[in-house]
C-alpha positions as CSV (number, residue, x, y, z in Angstrom):
1,M,104.0,101.8,-67.9
2,V,106.4,102.0,-65.0
3,E,106.3,99.5,-62.1
4,Y,108.5,99.5,-59.1
5,V,110.1,96.2,-58.1
6,C,112.5,95.1,-55.3
7,D,114.5,92.0,-55.3
8,S,114.2,91.8,-51.5
9,C,110.4,92.0,-51.5
10,Q,107.9,89.2,-51.6
11,N,104.3,90.0,-52.4
12,Q,105.2,93.7,-51.9
13,I,106.5,93.1,-48.4
14,C,110.2,93.7,-47.6
15,I,112.0,90.8,-46.1
16,D,115.4,92.4,-46.2
17,R,116.8,95.8,-47.1
18,C,114.4,97.3,-49.7
19,S,115.9,98.4,-53.0
20,R,113.0,99.4,-55.2
21,R,113.8,100.3,-58.8
22,A,111.7,101.4,-61.7
23,V,111.1,98.9,-64.5
24,V,109.4,99.9,-67.7
25,I,106.7,97.4,-68.7
26,P,105.8,97.5,-72.4
27,S,102.2,98.4,-73.1
28,K,99.9,96.1,-74.9
29,Y,98.2,99.1,-76.6
30,I,99.8,100.1,-79.9
31,G,97.3,102.6,-81.1
32,R,99.5,105.6,-80.4
33,P,101.4,106.6,-83.6
34,Q,105.1,106.3,-83.3
35,S,106.0,108.7,-86.1
36,E,104.4,111.5,-88.2
37,Q,103.9,109.0,-91.1
38,E,101.7,106.6,-89.1
39,P,97.9,107.3,-88.9
40,D,96.4,108.1,-85.6
41,L,93.8,105.4,-84.9
42,L,92.2,107.7,-82.3
43,T,91.4,110.5,-84.7
44,G,87.6,110.3,-85.4
45,N,87.2,107.4,-82.9
46,E,87.3,109.4,-79.7
47,Q,83.7,108.5,-78.9
48,S,83.9,104.8,-80.0
49,I,83.5,101.9,-77.6
50,L,86.7,100.4,-76.3
51,K,86.8,96.6,-76.1
52,V,89.7,95.1,-74.1
53,G,89.4,91.3,-74.0
54,E,85.9,90.6,-72.8
55,S,85.4,94.0,-71.2
56,V,83.5,96.7,-73.0
57,Y,83.9,100.4,-72.0
58,Q,81.8,103.3,-73.0
59,P,83.7,106.4,-74.1
60,P,84.2,109.1,-71.4
61,Q,82.3,112.3,-71.8
62,H,85.2,114.2,-73.4
63,G,86.4,111.2,-75.5
64,W,89.2,108.8,-75.3
65,T,92.9,109.8,-75.2
66,H,95.9,107.5,-75.8
67,D,96.9,107.9,-72.2
68,L,93.5,106.9,-70.9
69,I,93.2,103.9,-73.3
70,E,96.7,102.7,-72.2
71,R,95.7,102.9,-68.5
72,Y,92.6,100.7,-69.2
73,V,94.6,98.2,-71.2
74,N,97.4,98.0,-68.6
75,A,94.9,97.5,-65.8
76,Y,93.1,94.7,-67.8
77,D,96.5,93.1,-68.4
78,K,97.4,93.1,-64.7
79,R,94.0,91.5,-63.8
80,H,94.0,88.8,-66.5
81,L,97.2,86.8,-66.0
82,N,95.6,83.4,-66.8
83,G,97.4,83.1,-70.1
84,D,94.3,83.6,-72.4
85,A,95.0,85.7,-75.4
86,W,93.0,88.9,-75.8
87,D,92.8,91.9,-78.2
88,V,92.1,95.6,-78.0
89,Y,89.6,97.4,-80.3
90,L,88.6,101.0,-80.5
91,G,85.4,100.8,-82.4
92,S,86.3,98.5,-85.3
93,H,90.0,99.3,-85.2
94,W,92.4,96.7,-83.8
95,C,94.9,98.5,-81.6
96,G,96.5,96.0,-79.3
97,S,96.8,92.5,-78.0
98,S,98.1,90.4,-75.1
99,E,100.4,88.8,-77.8
100,I,102.5,91.9,-78.2
């Protein structure tokens, strides 16, 4: 995920000369295979329920994709900054955590 930050901004409001820069925020979702040797947790689970922390999401009509799951996980992460630990499951497969 890419977020844009500015050292001159406070609460997204510029107080000086704006100098936004892109910062890559690591994802809490690790279900995407990083090499050909790793299994793809999504294969066969495209219609499984996604659980992110306490939130449960039904699969979309055309099934989950890694990009879509990552968006849900990143959105949940932004909303839940209270310090509580949470996990990500696709069906019964663990595929992420706030602890990553």
